[in-house]
C-alpha positions as CSV (number, residue, x, y, z in Angstrom):
1,M,-40.7,-53.1,28.7
2,G,-41.3,-51.3,31.6
3,E,-37.8,-49.9,31.8
4,F,-37.9,-49.2,28.1
5,L,-40.8,-47.0,28.8
6,T,-39.3,-45.2,31.5
7,Y,-36.1,-44.5,30.1
8,T,-38.7,-43.1,27.0
9,V,-40.2,-40.8,29.4
10,I,-36.8,-39.1,30.4
11,G,-35.9,-38.9,27.0
12,I,-38.9,-37.2,26.1
13,F,-38.8,-34.7,28.8
14,T,-35.2,-33.9,28.1
15,G,-35.7,-33.3,24.7
16,A,-38.6,-31.0,25.3
17,A,-36.3,-29.2,27.5
18,Y,-33.8,-29.2,24.5
19,A,-36.5,-28.2,21.8
20,I,-37.1,-25.1,23.9
21,A,-33.8,-23.6,24.4
22,A,-33.1,-24.2,20.7
23,S,-36.0,-22.8,19.1
24,G,-35.2,-19.4,21.3
25,L,-31.4,-20.0,19.6
26,V,-33.3,-20.5,16.0
27,L,-35.8,-17.3,16.3
28,T,-32.8,-15.1,17.3
29,Y,-31.0,-16.7,14.3
30,S,-33.4,-16.5,11.8
31,T,-34.5,-12.8,12.3
32,T,-31.2,-11.4,13.3
33,R,-28.0,-13.8,11.6
34,V,-26.3,-13.5,14.8
35,F,-25.6,-17.2,15.9
36,N,-25.6,-16.8,20.0
37,I,-22.8,-19.0,21.5
38,G,-23.9,-17.6,24.9
39,H,-27.8,-19.0,24.6
40,G,-27.0,-21.8,27.1
41,A,-25.4,-18.6,29.7
42,I,-28.6,-17.0,29.3
43,G,-30.6,-20.2,30.6
44,M,-27.8,-20.3,33.8
45,I,-28.3,-16.9,34.8
46,F,-31.5,-16.6,34.7
47,G,-32.1,-20.0,36.5
48,F,-29.7,-18.1,38.9
49,V,-32.4,-15.6,39.3
50,Y,-35.3,-17.8,39.2
51,W,-33.9,-19.4,42.1
52,D,-32.8,-16.2,44.4
53,F,-36.6,-15.1,43.7
54,S,-38.3,-18.4,44.7
55,E,-35.5,-20.1,47.2
56,K,-33.9,-17.3,48.8
57,Q,-36.1,-14.6,49.1
58,G,-39.1,-16.7,49.4
59,I,-41.5,-14.8,46.5
60,P,-44.1,-17.5,45.2
61,V,-43.2,-19.5,42.2
62,W,-46.2,-18.2,40.0
63,L,-45.0,-15.1,40.6
64,S,-40.9,-15.7,40.5
65,L,-41.7,-17.3,37.0
66,A,-43.8,-13.8,35.8
67,L,-41.1,-11.6,36.8
68,V,-38.3,-13.5,35.1
69,L,-40.1,-15.2,32.2
70,L,-42.4,-11.9,31.2
71,V,-39.9,-9.0,32.8
72,L,-36.7,-9.6,33.2
73,A,-35.6,-12.1,30.7
74,P,-37.5,-9.8,28.2
75,L,-35.4,-6.8,29.2
76,G,-31.8,-8.8,29.3
77,G,-32.7,-9.8,25.3
78,V,-33.5,-6.1,24.7
79,F,-30.4,-4.5,26.2
80,I,-28.3,-7.7,24.6
81,E,-29.8,-6.9,21.1
82,R,-29.2,-3.1,22.1
83,V,-25.3,-3.2,23.4
84,V,-24.1,-6.4,22.3
85,A,-25.3,-8.1,19.2
86,R,-26.8,-5.1,16.8
87,G,-25.2,-5.1,13.9
88,L,-23.6,-8.5,14.0
89,G,-25.5,-9.8,11.6
90,N,-23.7,-7.9,8.8
91,A,-20.3,-8.3,10.1
92,P,-17.9,-10.9,9.4
93,I,-18.5,-14.5,11.6
94,S,-15.0,-14.5,13.8
95,V,-16.4,-11.0,15.3
96,S,-20.0,-12.4,15.8
97,L,-18.7,-15.6,17.8
98,V,-16.3,-13.7,19.5
99,V,-18.9,-11.2,20.8
100,T,-20.8,-14.2,21.9
101,V,-18.4,-16.0,23.1
102,A,-17.7,-12.8,25.2
103,L,-21.2,-12.8,25.8
104,L,-20.7,-16.5,27.6
105,V,-17.6,-15.5,29.8
106,G,-19.5,-12.1,30.7
107,L,-22.2,-13.9,31.8
108,I,-20.5,-16.8,33.9
109,G,-18.3,-14.1,35.8
110,T,-21.9,-12.2,36.6
111,A,-22.9,-15.0,37.7
112,Q,-19.6,-15.9,40.1
113,I,-20.0,-12.1,41.1
114,I,-24.1,-12.4,42.7
115,W,-23.8,-15.8,43.4
116,P,-20.7,-17.0,45.0
117,S,-19.8,-20.9,44.7
118,E,-21.5,-22.8,47.1
119,P,-24.3,-26.2,47.3
120,R,-28.0,-24.6,45.8
121,S,-30.7,-26.6,44.9
122,L,-33.5,-26.3,42.9
123,P,-36.8,-28.2,43.9
124,F,-39.0,-29.5,40.8
125,F,-42.6,-27.8,40.0
126,L,-45.0,-29.6,41.9
127,Q,-42.6,-31.8,44.3
128,S,-45.1,-32.6,46.6
129,H,-48.0,-34.0,44.4
130,E,-48.3,-37.7,43.9
131,P,-46.6,-38.7,40.7
132,I,-48.3,-39.8,37.6
133,K,-48.5,-43.7,37.5
134,L,-49.5,-45.3,34.0
135,G,-48.5,-49.6,34.9
136,S,-44.8,-49.5,35.7
137,V,-44.0,-46.1,34.1
138,I,-44.2,-42.9,36.8
139,I,-44.6,-39.8,35.2
140,T,-43.6,-36.9,37.6
141,W,-45.9,-33.0,37.3
142,H,-42.2,-31.8,36.5
143,Q,-41.9,-33.8,33.4
144,L,-45.5,-33.3,32.2
145,I,-45.2,-29.5,32.8
146,T,-41.8,-29.5,30.5
147,I,-43.3,-31.7,27.7
148,V,-46.8,-29.9,27.6
149,V,-44.8,-26.4,27.4
150,S,-42.6,-27.2,25.0
151,A,-45.4,-28.6,22.3
152,V,-47.3,-25.4,23.5
153,V,-44.0,-23.0,22.3
154,A,-43.2,-25.1,19.5
155,V,-47.0,-24.8,17.9
156,L,-46.9,-20.8,19.3
157,L,-43.8,-20.0,17.7
158,W,-44.7,-21.7,14.1
159,L,-47.9,-19.6,14.2
160,L,-46.1,-16.5,15.3
161,L,-43.8,-16.8,11.9
162,A,-46.1,-18.1,10.1
163,R,-49.1,-16.5,10.5
164,T,-48.9,-13.1,12.1
165,R,-47.8,-10.0,10.5
166,I,-44.7,-9.2,12.9
167,G,-43.7,-13.1,12.2
168,V,-43.5,-12.2,8.7
169,A,-41.6,-9.0,9.3
170,M,-39.4,-11.1,11.4
171,R,-38.7,-12.8,8.4
172,A,-38.3,-9.6,6.2
173,S,-35.5,-8.2,8.7
174,V,-33.4,-10.4,8.1
175,D,-33.8,-11.1,4.3
176,N,-34.3,-7.4,3.0
177,P,-34.4,-5.0,6.2
178,E,-34.2,-2.1,3.8
179,L,-37.4,-3.3,2.1
180,L,-38.9,-4.1,5.3
181,R,-38.3,0.0,6.3
182,L,-39.4,1.0,3.1
183,Y,-43.0,-0.6,4.0
184,G,-43.1,1.2,7.0
185,G,-41.4,-1.8,9.0
186,R,-38.8,-1.2,11.6
187,P,-35.9,-3.9,11.7
188,Q,-34.7,-3.2,14.9
189,L,-37.4,-2.8,16.8
190,V,-38.2,-6.7,15.5
191,A,-34.7,-7.4,15.8
192,A,-35.1,-6.5,20.0
193,L,-38.6,-8.5,20.2
194,A,-37.1,-11.5,18.5
195,W,-34.0,-11.5,21.1
196,A,-36.7,-10.3,23.7
197,I,-38.6,-13.9,22.9
198,G,-35.1,-15.9,22.5
199,T,-33.9,-14.9,25.6
200,S,-37.2,-15.6,27.5
201,L,-37.2,-19.3,25.8
202,G,-33.2,-19.7,26.7
203,A,-34.8,-18.4,30.4
204,L,-37.3,-21.1,30.6
205,A,-35.2,-24.0,29.0
206,G,-32.5,-23.1,32.3
207,I,-35.5,-22.7,35.3
208,L,-36.7,-26.6,33.4
209,L,-33.6,-28.4,33.4
210,T,-32.0,-26.8,36.4
211,P,-33.7,-29.4,39.1
212,V,-31.9,-32.3,37.1
213,V,-28.7,-31.2,36.3
214,G,-28.2,-28.5,39.5
215,L,-27.5,-25.0,39.6
216,Q,-23.8,-24.9,38.4
217,Y,-22.1,-22.2,36.4
218,Y,-20.9,-24.7,33.7
219,D,-23.1,-27.6,33.4
220,L,-26.2,-25.5,32.6
221,T,-24.3,-23.0,29.9
222,L,-23.0,-26.7,28.1
223,L,-26.4,-27.4,27.6
224,V,-26.8,-24.9,24.7
225,I,-24.2,-27.6,22.6
226,S,-27.8,-30.1,23.0
227,A,-29.6,-26.6,21.3
228,Y,-26.7,-26.7,18.8
229,A,-27.3,-30.1,17.9
230,A,-31.4,-30.0,17.7
231,A,-30.7,-26.5,16.0
232,M,-28.7,-27.8,13.0
233,L,-31.0,-30.3,12.1
234,G,-33.6,-27.2,11.2
235,K,-30.4,-25.8,9.1
236,L,-31.0,-23.0,12.0
237,T,-34.3,-21.8,10.4
238,N,-36.9,-24.7,10.1
239,L,-38.7,-25.0,13.9
240,P,-40.3,-28.5,13.3
241,M,-37.5,-30.1,11.9
242,T,-35.8,-28.2,15.1
243,Y,-38.1,-30.0,17.5
244,V,-37.9,-33.8,15.7
245,G,-34.0,-33.1,16.6
246,A,-34.3,-31.7,19.9
247,M,-37.0,-34.9,21.1
248,S,-34.5,-37.5,19.1
249,L,-31.5,-36.3,21.0
250,G,-33.6,-36.2,24.0
251,L,-34.4,-39.8,23.7
252,A,-30.9,-41.3,22.1
253,N,-29.1,-39.9,25.4
254,S,-31.5,-41.4,27.8
255,Y,-31.5,-44.8,26.2
256,V,-27.7,-44.6,26.2
257,I,-27.7,-43.8,29.6
258,G,-30.2,-47.2,30.1
259,Y,-28.2,-49.2,28.0
260,V,-24.5,-48.5,27.7
261,D,-23.4,-50.8,30.9
262,R,-24.9,-53.6,28.9
263,V,-22.7,-53.4,25.7
264,P,-19.5,-54.7,26.1
265,F,-17.3,-52.4,24.1
266,L,-19.0,-49.3,25.3
267,K,-19.4,-49.6,29.1
268,D,-15.7,-48.8,29.9
269,L,-16.5,-45.6,27.8
270,V,-16.7,-43.5,31.0
271,G,-18.3,-40.1,30.0
272,L,-20.0,-41.5,26.9
273,P,-23.6,-40.4,27.9
274,A,-22.4,-36.8,28.2
275,V,-21.0,-36.6,24.8
276,I,-24.0,-37.7,23.0
277,P,-25.1,-34.1,22.2
278,T,-21.4,-33.8,20.3
279,V,-21.6,-37.2,18.1
280,F,-25.1,-36.2,17.0
281,L,-23.8,-32.5,16.0
282,F,-20.7,-34.2,14.6
283,A,-23.4,-36.1,13.0
284,I,-25.5,-33.4,11.4
285,L,-22.4,-31.3,10.2
286,V,-21.1,-34.4,8.4
287,L,-24.5,-34.8,6.3
288,L,-25.4,-30.9,5.5
289,P,-25.3,-30.1,1.8
290,Q,-22.0,-27.9,0.6
291,A,-22.9,-24.1,2.2
292,P,-23.2,-21.8,-0.6
293,L,-20.3,-18.7,-1.1
294,R,-22.0,-15.1,0.0
295,I,-21.4,-12.9,-3.1
296,G,-21.9,-9.2,-3.0
297,Q,-19.8,-8.3,0.1
298,V,-16.2,-8.2,1.2
299,K,-16.0,-8.1,5.4
300,G,-12.5,-7.4,5.8
301,M,-10.5,-4.9,8.0
302,V,-7.5,-3.0,7.7
303,S,-4.6,-5.3,9.0
304,P,-1.8,-4.1,11.0
305,A,1.8,-3.7,9.2
306,V,3.8,-6.7,8.9
307,P,7.3,-5.9,10.4
308,T,10.3,-7.0,8.0
309,L,12.0,-10.2,9.0
310,G,15.0,-8.3,10.3
311,R,12.8,-6.4,12.5
312,S,11.6,-9.1,13.9
313,A,14.4,-11.1,15.1
314,L,15.6,-8.4,16.5
315,S,12.6,-7.9,18.5
316,G,12.5,-11.3,19.3
317,G,16.6,-10.8,20.8
318,V,15.4,-8.1,22.7
319,L,12.4,-10.1,24.5
320,M,15.4,-13.0,24.9
321,I,17.4,-10.5,27.1
322,G,14.6,-9.5,28.9
323,V,13.3,-12.6,29.9
324,I,16.8,-14.1,30.8
325,L,16.9,-10.9,33.4
326,A,13.6,-11.8,34.5
327,V,14.5,-14.9,35.4
328,L,17.4,-14.6,37.0
329,G,15.4,-12.4,39.5
330,L,12.4,-14.5,40.0
331,S,11.8,-17.0,42.8
332,T,11.3,-20.4,41.2
333,A,7.6,-20.1,41.7
334,N,7.5,-16.7,39.9
335,Q,9.4,-18.7,37.4
336,L,6.6,-21.4,36.7
337,L,4.1,-18.5,36.2
338,L,6.6,-16.7,33.1
339,G,6.3,-20.5,31.9
340,T,2.6,-20.7,31.8
341,A,2.6,-17.0,30.7
342,A,4.7,-18.7,27.4
343,T,2.7,-21.7,27.1
344,F,-0.3,-19.2,26.6
345,A,1.5,-16.8,24.4
346,I,2.1,-19.7,22.0
347,V,-1.2,-20.8,22.4
348,M,-2.4,-17.7,21.1
349,L,0.1,-17.4,18.2
350,S,-1.8,-20.6,16.7
351,L,-4.7,-18.5,17.0
352,V,-3.1,-15.5,15.6
353,L,-2.2,-17.8,12.2
354,F,-6.1,-19.4,12.0
355,T,-8.3,-16.4,13.5
356,G,-5.8,-13.6,13.1
357,Y,-4.7,-14.0,9.2
358,G,-7.6,-16.8,7.5
359,G,-10.8,-15.1,9.8
360,F,-11.5,-18.9,11.6
361,V,-12.9,-19.0,15.1
362,S,-11.5,-21.9,17.2
363,L,-13.0,-23.0,20.7
364,A,-11.0,-25.6,21.2
365,Q,-7.4,-24.2,20.9
366,F,-6.2,-25.1,24.6
367,T,-7.7,-28.8,23.8
368,F,-5.4,-29.4,21.1
369,A,-2.5,-28.1,23.7
370,G,-3.9,-31.0,26.2
371,V,-3.6,-33.3,23.1
372,G,-0.2,-32.3,22.6
373,A,0.7,-32.8,26.6
374,V,-1.0,-36.7,26.6
375,V,1.2,-37.3,23.5
376,Y,4.5,-36.2,25.1
377,A,3.6,-37.6,28.5
378,Q,2.8,-40.8,27.4
379,M,5.2,-41.6,24.9
380,D,7.8,-40.6,27.5
381,Q,10.1,-39.3,25.0
382,P,11.6,-36.1,26.3
383,N,13.4,-34.9,23.6
384,L,12.9,-32.9,20.4
385,F,11.3,-36.2,18.9
386,G,8.7,-36.0,21.7
387,L,8.0,-32.6,20.6
388,L,7.5,-33.5,17.0
389,A,5.8,-36.4,17.8
390,A,3.2,-34.1,20.0
391,M,2.9,-31.6,17.2
392,V,2.5,-34.2,14.2
393,V,-0.8,-35.8,16.8
394,S,-1.8,-32.4,17.6
395,A,-2.3,-31.5,14.0
396,A,-3.6,-34.9,12.9
397,V,-6.0,-34.5,15.1
398,G,-6.9,-30.9,13.8
399,A,-7.6,-32.4,10.5
400,V,-9.4,-34.7,11.9
401,V,-12.0,-32.0,13.5
402,A,-11.9,-30.0,10.1
403,I,-12.4,-32.6,7.4
404,P,-16.3,-33.1,8.2
405,V,-16.6,-29.3,8.2
406,L,-15.0,-28.4,5.8
407,R,-17.6,-28.0,3.2
408,L,-19.6,-25.7,5.1
409,T,-18.8,-21.9,6.7
410,G,-17.0,-20.6,9.5
411,L,-20.0,-21.0,11.7
412,Y,-20.1,-24.6,11.5
413,L,-15.8,-24.7,12.0
414,A,-16.4,-23.0,15.4
415,L,-19.4,-25.4,16.4
416,G,-17.7,-28.0,15.3
417,T,-14.4,-27.3,17.8
418,L,-16.8,-26.5,20.5
419,A,-18.2,-30.0,20.8
420,F,-14.8,-31.3,20.0
421,A,-13.6,-29.9,23.0
422,Q,-16.9,-31.2,24.9
423,L,-15.8,-34.9,23.3
424,M,-12.3,-34.4,24.7
425,D,-13.0,-32.9,28.4
426,K,-16.0,-35.3,29.0
427,L,-14.7,-38.9,26.9
428,V,-11.4,-39.3,25.7
429,F,-9.1,-37.3,28.2
430,Q,-10.8,-39.8,31.0
431,S,-10.0,-42.3,29.1
432,K,-7.3,-45.1,29.9
433,W,-5.0,-43.3,27.1
434,A,-4.9,-40.1,28.5
435,F,-5.4,-38.7,32.0
436,E,-7.7,-42.1,33.1
437,F,-10.4,-40.8,35.6
438,N,-8.8,-37.5,36.2
439,N,-5.6,-39.7,37.5
440,P,-2.4,-36.8,36.6
441,L,0.1,-37.8,33.9
442,K,3.6,-37.5,34.9
443,A,5.8,-35.3,32.3
444,E,9.8,-35.0,32.6
445,R,11.7,-32.2,31.5
446,L,13.0,-31.9,27.7
447,S,16.7,-32.9,26.8
448,I,17.6,-31.2,23.8
449,F,21.1,-33.1,22.5
450,G,21.4,-35.2,25.4
451,N,21.2,-32.0,27.7
452,R,18.4,-32.1,29.9
453,I,17.1,-28.7,31.0
454,E,16.2,-29.2,35.0
455,D,16.3,-25.7,36.0
456,T,13.1,-24.2,35.7
457,G,14.9,-20.6,34.7
458,G,16.6,-22.3,31.8
459,Y,13.8,-24.0,30.8
460,V,11.3,-21.0,30.9
461,V,14.0,-19.2,28.7
462,M,14.1,-22.7,26.4
463,M,10.2,-22.0,26.0
464,F,10.5,-18.3,25.1
465,V,13.5,-19.5,22.3
466,F,10.5,-21.9,20.7
467,F,7.9,-18.4,21.3
468,V,10.6,-16.5,19.4
469,L,11.2,-18.9,16.6
470,I,7.4,-19.6,15.9
471,A,6.7,-16.4,15.9
472,L,9.0,-15.7,13.2
473,V,7.8,-19.1,11.4
474,V,4.4,-16.8,11.7
475,I,5.4,-13.5,10.4
476,A,7.1,-15.6,7.4
477,V,3.9,-17.0,6.3
478,R,2.0,-13.8,6.6
479,R,4.7,-12.1,4.5
480,G,5.1,-14.6,2.0
481,R,2.1,-15.8,-0.8
482,L,0.5,-18.3,1.7
483,G,0.2,-15.0,3.5
484,R,-1.9,-12.9,0.9
485,M,-4.0,-16.0,0.4
486,L,-4.9,-16.3,4.0
487,V,-6.2,-12.4,3.6
488,A,-7.9,-12.8,0.4
489,M,-9.6,-16.1,1.9
490,R,-10.8,-13.8,5.8
491,D,-12.4,-11.2,3.5
492,S,-13.6,-12.6,0.5
493,Q,-14.4,-16.5,0.1
494,A,-16.7,-15.4,-3.0
495,A,-13.8,-14.2,-4.2
496,C,-11.2,-16.6,-3.6
497,G,-13.6,-19.1,-5.3
498,T,-14.0,-17.5,-8.5
499,L,-9.9,-17.1,-8.6
500,G,-9.8,-20.7,-8.9
501,L,-8.3,-21.3,-5.1
502,D,-9.4,-24.5,-3.3
503,L,-10.5,-22.8,0.2
504,R,-11.4,-26.1,1.5
505,W,-8.1,-28.1,2.3
506,M,-6.7,-24.2,2.2
507,R,-9.0,-24.3,5.8
508,V,-7.7,-27.9,6.7
509,G,-4.1,-27.2,6.2
510,L,-4.7,-24.5,8.7
511,F,-6.4,-26.0,10.9
512,A,-3.9,-28.4,10.9
513,F,-0.8,-26.2,11.3
514,S,-2.3,-24.0,14.2
515,A,-3.8,-27.4,16.0
516,S,0.4,-28.5,16.0
517,I,1.5,-25.0,17.5
518,A,-0.7,-25.6,20.4
519,G,0.3,-29.2,20.7
520,L,3.6,-28.1,20.7
521,A,2.8,-25.6,23.9
522,G,0.8,-28.6,25.5
523,A,4.2,-30.3,25.4
524,L,6.0,-27.8,26.4
525,F,4.0,-27.0,29.5
526,A,3.9,-30.3,30.5
527,G,7.6,-30.5,30.9
528,L,7.6,-27.5,32.6
529,R,4.8,-28.7,34.9
530,G,5.7,-32.5,35.3
531,L,2.6,-33.4,36.5
532,V,-0.6,-32.4,34.1
533,G,-4.4,-33.2,34.8
534,P,-7.4,-32.9,32.3
535,D,-8.5,-29.7,34.5
536,D,-5.3,-28.1,32.8
537,F,-6.8,-28.4,29.7
538,L,-10.7,-27.4,30.5
539,Y,-12.9,-26.4,27.0
540,F,-13.3,-22.8,28.8
541,K,-9.8,-22.0,28.9
542,S,-9.9,-22.2,25.2
543,L,-12.9,-19.5,25.4
544,L,-10.5,-17.5,27.7
545,V,-7.4,-17.9,25.3
546,L,-9.4,-16.3,22.3
547,L,-11.0,-13.6,24.2
548,M,-7.5,-12.9,25.2
549,A,-6.1,-12.7,22.1
550,V,-8.9,-10.8,20.5
551,V,-8.3,-8.0,23.6
552,W,-4.5,-7.9,22.9
553,G,-4.7,-8.2,18.9
554,I,-5.1,-11.8,17.5
555,S,-3.6,-10.5,14.4
556,T,-0.3,-9.6,15.8
557,V,2.9,-11.5,17.9
558,S,3.1,-8.8,20.1
559,G,-0.7,-9.0,21.3
560,A,0.0,-12.8,21.3
561,L,2.7,-12.2,23.6
562,T,1.1,-9.5,25.8
563,G,-2.0,-11.0,26.0
564,G,-0.5,-14.8,27.3
565,V,0.8,-12.7,30.0
566,F,-2.3,-11.3,31.3
567,M,-4.0,-14.7,30.7
568,M,-1.4,-16.0,33.1
569,L,-2.1,-13.2,35.6
570,M,-5.7,-14.0,35.7
571,L,-6.2,-17.2,36.3
572,N,-3.6,-17.1,38.8
573,G,-5.7,-14.0,41.1
574,D,-7.1,-13.7,43.4
575,A,-10.2,-16.5,43.3
576,D,-12.6,-14.3,44.6
577,L,-11.6,-11.6,41.6
578,Q,-12.2,-13.9,39.3
579,G,-15.7,-13.4,38.2
580,V,-14.8,-9.5,38.2
581,L,-12.2,-10.5,35.8
582,F,-14.3,-12.5,33.4
583,L,-16.6,-9.5,33.5
584,L,-14.1,-7.5,32.4
585,L,-12.4,-9.7,30.0
586,A,-15.7,-10.1,28.3
587,A,-16.4,-6.3,28.2
588,G,-12.8,-5.8,26.8
589,A,-13.7,-8.3,24.0
590,I,-17.1,-7.2,23.2
591,I,-15.4,-3.7,22.7
592,V,-12.4,-4.6,20.8
593,A,-13.6,-7.2,18.4
594,R,-16.4,-4.4,17.4
595,W,-14.2,-1.1,17.0
596,E,-10.5,-2.1,17.1
597,P,-10.5,-5.7,16.0
598,N,-6.3,-5.5,15.5
599,G,-6.5,-5.1,19.5
600,L,-5.0,-2.9,21.8
601,V,-1.4,-3.4,21.5
602,S,-2.3,-2.0,17.8
603,V,-3.3,0.9,19.6
604,L,-0.7,1.1,21.7
605,F,2.1,1.0,18.7
606,R,-0.2,4.1,16.5
607,V,0.1,6.5,20.1
608,P,3.4,8.0,19.4
609,R,2.7,8.4,15.6
610,L,-0.9,10.3,16.7
611,I,0.8,12.6,19.3
612,Q,3.2,13.3,16.4
613,E,0.3,14.2,13.8
614,R,-1.8,15.8,16.9
615,L,2.2,17.8,17.8
616,Y,3.1,19.0,14.7
617,P,0.3,21.5,13.7
618,A,0.5,23.1,16.7
619,L,4.2,23.4,17.0
620,A,4.0,24.4,13.2
621,D,2.2,27.6,14.8
622,R,4.5,28.3,17.7
623,Y,8.0,27.3,16.9
624,P,8.6,26.9,13.1
625,G,12.1,26.1,13.4
626,M,11.3,23.5,15.4
627,A,8.5,22.1,14.0
628,L,10.4,21.8,11.1
629,R,13.0,19.2,12.2
630,L,10.4,17.3,13.5
631,Q,8.0,17.2,10.5
632,P,7.8,13.7,9.0
633,E,9.2,12.6,5.4
634,D,7.1,13.5,2.5
635,Q,4.4,10.5,2.2
636,A,3.9,11.4,-1.5
637,D,8.1,10.2,-1.9
638,E,7.7,6.9,-0.3
639,P,6.4,3.4,-2.6
640,I,2.1,2.8,-2.5
641,G,2.0,-0.3,-0.1
642,D,4.1,-2.4,2.3
643,D,7.0,-4.5,1.3
644,T,5.0,-7.4,1.6
645,G,3.2,-6.5,-2.2
646,E,0.2,-5.0,-0.5
647,L,-1.1,-2.1,-1.4
648,P,-2.9,0.5,1.0
649,A,-6.6,0.8,1.9
650,V,-7.9,4.1,0.0
651,R,-10.1,6.5,1.4
652,E,-12.6,8.6,-0.3
653,G,-11.5,11.9,-1.4
654,E,-7.6,10.4,-0.9
655,E,-5.2,11.2,-3.7
656,V,-3.1,8.1,-5.0
657,D,-0.1,8.6,-7.2
658,S,-1.4,6.5,-10.3
659,D,2.5,5.9,-11.5
660,A,3.0,4.5,-8.1
661,V,0.5,2.3,-8.3
662,A,0.9,0.5,-11.6
663,A,4.7,0.2,-10.8
664,R,3.4,-2.2,-7.9
């Protein structure tokens, strides 16, 4: 009985810390409709700040807490709301998710720059005092402080939202900000206050948990999954249910840690306690009711022009010539790096289909590459059948992940993929069916029709052949009826629903297809490297792949190719500069996602046209003859829309040939 009570106390302490983090998450979401994926990273960075103040600088604990929780964290929250999050509540969910993922990566990069990796520890509160003894149960002062603070936070937040004028304004700011403004309220000020409080709560949770989990970049950041799970029980709006969810999760986690070794069929599952929040989150997602379709708004974006298949094939041929010439001039080590770039590019092609065309966000795309690599290596079939098996299994796993949340919106699908990535990292990839305690798997080079490609340069060329073929398939999908359906679903799911489209199974099919492409990339990567391990497919790489694809163009094949090359360069550069590169990537993703969703490649492709449009008026004045030769063809004589069958966006004040539109 004493052992059970001890685990109960530990569970209540853990649940109390989860409740504080989840409360901050719920507060920001319920008042701004922005789900902050980077909430755990906020706790991480302020945990480092508190350690720096109290341990490194020698500032008293009470003053360090006051500086972090009452000054720096609120200011950080206001900065995030003003610079990063403002307006995201009215943006497509894919944009808000990408921006907050970028916030997570940027905060990790900032921590790496300021506090280089080295052993650090943070003492418990009142560590020198004797713990409280209740019979055989021992309660530390740190545990008691955490539990009491959590209860106080829960009560104060409930009173703030339910009993105060500012709380009513917070709820009104998300429901009807215009009405709030008419009554003299200031929605932007209310949002800034919500982010300030939410950030302080995230910082408090990070400080309370740091002595337990250690001062690490990624461990503290991943604790946000526990906050997600608790917040989901309250449907991201109900604080009392969020508190119940956090306590339930903490107790479940503690009991599993204490008793899992006594259950015969569970004791061999290494990492099971670490994935309890993931299992909890999946269970809640399955039990959540059907998400209603939101009407009254179309959150679309102008897509870049889709090239013809002939032009795409020609571009693919030019790419292959360039790859062959590059391979001939590179050493074997650099050829391996080029093959790694091809792997990233193929994974980004799967995101072009899933995110660029479909409008959904996957935070586990490189995990699916890991599934493909494991299947290819374990089957010991280094041929086209092995590649096909890797794709089929990856597609099946993708469908299994998508089916539990197919009734829900894109936010829940993204959270499901993040939880899935954590599950694979901590449990499945460590099992005897995969890498088994971080042991690498051996994989042979691919054999095509009995001819094994042993030469590294030839294998890299073959990988780019697969990239070109998949790119042509992706472009063909976009140009067809299915592609137009995907874009319509991305822009307005409500409109698609009124037309009778079954969006649920379309999501599952889209997810399975994109997962199969990522699985193919993983299988090819396994053959390239010869040895692959779980560290090659960590969940964090999925976040980096997503952000790099967004920066260069998540809706274009050329963006995937360019992003793959830069991803390889970033991960294989100077380790001391990695934090700086993460920060630059995060800043670029935030800017591009908010103001140029089609990426930098689309901007580069528009440069010649912009130069021509700016240059022609000047030349027309000074050199009429030369300007006449440079004048573009009369756009009025061209058919409306491109040959994909889509009509262009028409801006206010523009004239359109109505006969041409009718002919379409």
